[in-house]
N, C-alpha and C positions, 0 to 999 in steps of 0.2 A: 295244467292243460296249456292249450295251445294260443289261448288270451292271455295268459301270465308270460308267456314268451314274447309274444307280441308287445307288451307292456314294458319287458326289459329290454328289447330289442329297440325302444323309442327311449330309452334312457341312454343309449347308445352301446350298450352292450353288445359285443359280437357274437355270433352264432357259437363258436368255439368258448367264448366266456361262461355263456348261459348254458351249456352243456355241464362243464364244469361245475357252476353253484347248483344245479339240478343234482349231479352227482353226491357233492358235497351235503348237502341237505337230505338225502336218501341216507347217507351212511350215519349222519348223526343219528336222525329220526329211528332207523333198526341199531343204534347203540353199537355199531360199529365203530365210530370214530368218536373219543370224549375230548373235546379241546381242554377241558380243565386237567386232564389227566398227562395230557401232551405236556402241558408248561411243566409238571411235575419230572418228566421224564429225564434222562440224559439226553442232551442238545442233539448227539449223533443219532439216536435212537429215534427222537422226536422228527428231525430231518428227515430220514428213510421213512419213517410213517406218511409224511406229507408227502414226499415226491413219489410215493407208489401210486399216488392219486392220481386217475388221467386229469390232464391239464395243467398240473402243480408242478414248475420247474424248481432247480435249487434256488435262485434267487428270491423267487415268490414264497418258498418255505422259511429259510431265515429271514428274510424280512417279516414274515406274518410271527415266527416265534419271538423276534427280537420286541418290534413294535406293538403287536396284539395279544403276545402272552406275556411279554415282559422277560422272556427266559435269558438268565443272566449269562448263560454260556453259549448261546446262538452264535455261529461265526458266519458271515456274509461273504462266502470267498470268491464268490463272481460277482462282487460288487466293484464295480469299476473306480470309484471316487475311494472307494478304501485301499483298493490295488494301487492306486496314485500316489494317496498319500504315504502309503510303505515306501512305494517307490522311492520319494523324496526325502520321507523323516529317516529312511535306512540308508541311504544312500546308493539304492542298487543301481546297477547298468541299466535297467529293462522293467516294466511294470510287471509284476510277478504273475505268471497264470494263474488258473482257479485252482491246480493244482499244487503248486507252488505255496500258495496262500496257506494251506492245511499246516504244515511244519514250520510254517513262520508264527502262525497262532500257538502253538503247542506249549510256549513256555505262561500263556496269559490264561490258560484252563484255571479254573470253572469260572471264569469270568471276561471270558472270548466277548460276550454281547458289550460289554464296558468298554473292553479296548477297542471294539468298532466303533461306539459311540467317540469314543475319544479320537480316532483317526478321519472320522467323519467333521468331526469339528476342526481338528488341523487341519484337513484339505480345505474346509471354508477359508481357514484365516490364509492359508498359503495363498490360495486363487484371490482372495482380495487385495492381497498384498502383490502378486503378480499385477493385477488387474491396474491397482495405482500405479505401480511401474512403467508399465505397457503405456497407459495413459500421460505418462508426464515426460514422455520422451519427444 
């Protein structure tokens, strides 16, 4: 109801986020969306199920699959840190686009989620190293 919406707003949620959360709650309550089933589905199918929901974009879907459902093959193609890490790690001229990320990750199936975690760790290590270098000049 209205009071709950007000309360959610006070928690700092935007009107768009509140609308998305309410839609998700309705889908789950009506058993049209089963989050346990999503964790077992093919990562690409689970991704498409989530992005079909209003207010859920590709990055949100992939990060949810990875961190909340622990999906081993979720691939966050739109994540800037993973893109940047791959650019540095693979010696690419430019940061790969979201579209270019899919073929790059193909060899890592069905463990693209594990690969994403490794790329995030690599990104943190490289940035820390670059930060130290920048600071020592």
